[in-house]
N, C-alpha and C positions, 0 to 999 in steps of 0.2 A: 528652489526646488522642494517642496516639502519632503524629502528623508527624513526619518528620525533614527534615534540613535536603539541599540539593543534595549536598556532598561525601558525605554517611551515603548517600545516594540511589546516588552512584555506586560506594559499597561495596557496599551487600547487590548489587547489578548484579554486581560482579565473580565473584559465588560463581553466577552465572546466567546465562555467555557465552554461550547460545542463543537469550535473551529477545528478543521481535521490539523491534524499533528503536522502533518507535510505544510503548516504554513506557520509553525510554532520557530524562537527563535532559537531551538535547542536544536531543529532538522537544519537549521538554516548554519548553524555552531558545525553540525557533522556535513552536511554538504562542502562546507568551505575549508575541508581539510583532504577534498577527493576530487580539487579543479576545477569548483564551481564558485565564484564570489558573489557575493548576498548584499541585495538594496531593500529597505525597507520602506516605502510609502503610504504617508495614509491622510487622505482630506477628509474631514471632515469624519461621516462615520464609517466609510469605505476604507479599507486598508491592503498590500497586500506587499508578500514578500515575492522577490524577483529576484531568480538565479541567473547568474549568464555563465556561460562557458564557453570559452576561449574558444577558438579555429583561425585557420591559418591566415597569412596575410592583415595581420592586427583584426581578424572581424569576431563578430562571437553570436552566438544562438541566445535568446532569454526564453526566460520559462518560468512559470508560476502554477507550482501544483497546489492543485486543489484548491485553489482559491481564485480569486480574491475572498476576503472576510467581508465582512459588515453588508448594507444596505448603499445605494445608490452611488454604483458603478461606474455612471454615465461621467462622473467628476474626475473621476482617479486617472482613466485612459488618455489623458493628454500630458498629462504628467509621467505617465506610463510611459507613454509616447516619447518625450523629449531625455530621459533616460537611456531608451532603446537607441535613440539615432545617437545620442552621447557615447554609447558603448560600440558605436559601429554594427549594432543587431542586423544579420541580415533578416531575422524574423521572431516574432515574439512568439509562443507557445503555450494557451492556455488552458488547460484542464479541470474545469469548477468544481467545487466538491455538490455536482447537485445530480440528481437521479432522475431521469427521462420517465414524465410519467403516464404516457400512452396514448397522449392525444392530439400527435402529429403537430405541436406546435412549440411544444417546449423548447426543443431542441435551438430553432429561431429567434425564439425571446430572449435568449440566455444572454448574448453579445451583440454587441452591434452590427453595423452591415460590412465593415471593413475587415471583418473576421472570417476568414472560409473556415469549411470543413476541412481537417487535416486526415491525409494517408496515413498516417503513422501516429503512434498514442505511446507515452511513456510510462504512463500506470495503467493499470487491465483496466479495459471498460466494462466489465460483468463481474459480478464476486456474486454468493451467496449472504445475504444477510438472517442473521438468526435471531432473535425476540427472545431474548433471556430474562424478560419479565416471569412474574409469574410463580411456582414454585417448581423444584428442580425436578420435580414428580411429573411436572406439565410441560417441562422442557424436555425430558425424556421421551413422551407419550409424541412428541409431533417427529422426534427422530425416526429414520426406519429400523425395520423391524432387525435385521442383522445389525446396524450400527449400536443397539442397544448391547444387542448378541455377545459381540467384538469388546465393550468397555465391559461388562462382566465377567467377559474368560480372561481380560487382564489381570484384573482384581484377582481371579480364581487364580492364575497361572504367577501368583504371587510379586508382579510387576509394582515396583513403589515408585512415585512421583515426590519429587520434591524441587521446590527452586534453591538454585543454584546461583555461583558464580565462577563456575567453571569454564574461562574461555576458551581455554586451549581444546577441552573434551567437546567441548560444544562446537567448533571451526573443524577439528578431528571427523566430526558425524556429518558436517553439510558437505564436506569433501568427499564423502565416501558416496554419499547420495545424489550429489553432482555428477561422477565417475558413472554409479550407476543405473539412474535417470536422464544421462546428460544435458542439463543443464549450466548455463553458468553459476558463481557465488562471487559473493564481496572477499576482498582481504580479511584476513585475521585482524589487521589494525580498524577495518571497517565496523568490524562486527563490535571490537573491544571499546572504538570510539563512542557508539551508539549507546552501547551497555551505559557508560561511564556520565553520557550526558543527560539519558535519558533517569536511569538509577535514585540517583536526586532529589529528583522531585516525583516519584512513587510513579513512572506513566510508563515503566520495562518492567520485566520479569523473564526469564529466563528458568522455565521448567524442562524438567530432565526425568528421565523414564528409567528405572534403575532395575537390576536383575541380581541380587545376589550381592549388592555393590557393584556393580558393572551399568555402565551406562550404555544403554542402548538405543535411545533418541531423546530428542530435543527441542524447543519451539522457542522463539522469542516472540512474547506478544506485548503491542503499546496499547497504551490509554490515555484517552483525556476526555473527559468529559461524559458525555453518556454513549458511548462508545469504543468499545476495544477492536482492536485488529492485528489480526494475524501474518504478520510478515515472513517468518523465517522460520523452516522447519525442518528437519533431516532426520533421517535414522540408520541405525547400524544393519549391515546384512546378515546378522546373527538376528535369533527371534523373535523374528519378524512374525511370525506364527502363532506366538503370545498376542497378538495386536496390541503395543505398546504406544502408540500413535493415537488410539479412539479414549484411550482414556487420558493420554496429555490433553486432546483439545476438551473433552469434558473437564477434566482438571482446571482449563485453560478458561472455560465458560465461566466454573466457579470461581477463581479469583478474579476475575474480571464482575461479576456479580458483587461479593465484598466490597468493590471499589464505588458500586455506585449504576454501573454500567448496564443499559438497557437492551444495547444491543452489540451484538457479535461479527466483526466482520471478515467474513472466511478469503476474502482479497483475492481473487483472480482465477477465472474459469473462462473456457474457451465462450470467442465473442458468437455465439446462436443463440437463436430464442430455443426453449424452453421443450419445445416438441421435436427440435432436431438433436436438443443434445440428450434426450432420454431415448432419441430411436437409436442414437448411435453410440453412444458411451461406452457399451461393451463389445463395439468392432475394431474402436482405434485407441490407441495409446500416445500418437505421438501429440508434440506440445503442450497444454493443459490437459489432454484430456485425462490422464493416469490422477490427477489431484480431481479433478474434477468428480472421476470414479469414488473417490474418497469422500469429498466433499460436502458431496450429492445426499450422505447419510444423517447429515447433523439438525435436517429439519429447516434449514434456510430460505428463504425469499430468492428466489432470482431477480436482481436488480441489475439495471443498465447504467451507467453514469451518463450523462449528456455530450461526454467525450472530448473531443483533443482538436481543438480552435487556434489558427494559427493566424498572425497579420500579417503579414509580410511588407519590409520595408525596400528588398533589393530580390526583384523578381527574377532578374538571367541568374543571382549565387544561389537562392531559393533553388528553382529550378536544379543546378547543378547538384545542391544539397538531399532534395527527392531522389535523382537517381543515383548518388554515392548512398544512401543510407537502403533503396532497394537491393542495391548491390552488395552490401556486407550484411542485411536480414537473410536473404537468397543466398549467400555464399557460405552461413553460418550454420 
């Protein structure tokens, strides 16, 4: 089986500078600290980092986030199948790093016919992708007028943005936001490990918004190649009327531009078409609707990934897994 080492994977990815950050060895190292095992396979010009999550009775689920990488994926699948069967995987979930192109054929053409559309996605299906090429004035011009106003307001109120290594303050803000907006967060160790893995590679920053030295908002942004991704953000319950989160995003965009990025991925909005989102964002606040209301102002293009696809090895257990997943999702 053509599994490769950590260093060999690094060498392989050097030929794909725009591969998604979730396919990097550093991301694999991060997930390996939190319940996943990591395997890396390369066949010719195609490669995949595969994560395995242990399930009861010795079974597992396999997952390729935002991959595979390269071309000629058809040569990869027999080796992936062999690894999954060896690991007693109930199914393999693949979420390719590809956007739908709107022709109605893109989804069916991505993966072989033995993959089936999954009812459950791990990564968000839709995002807002901000083109950050051109001048700062041109980027600002594409934003909603209210967003530009809020950026100026934060500056006028004396909000200062700086890079920080204060993970404790960042995590406290994440907990505050989690309680206020009712969403789950990772453990403090998770953010600490992510920071320690990606900072030496110059692929991560924590930006903190401060007022008179007090941390009132923060975000963690990752970058690789031509893209930056806004994965984690939080704010205090204080001084929200000074709009620090708007200035934070603008400074994160500026940070990404300095590193040669062409696109800033706002990562995660409700999975509906644009007309439905625009008709309903003032009426709904559940799920990702609140973040859509915020993110829509930055001038991004609504894009949808080709989605989540499952290769099923054990149909009965897969059916039980889906029922369990539906139950835990609905009860959460």
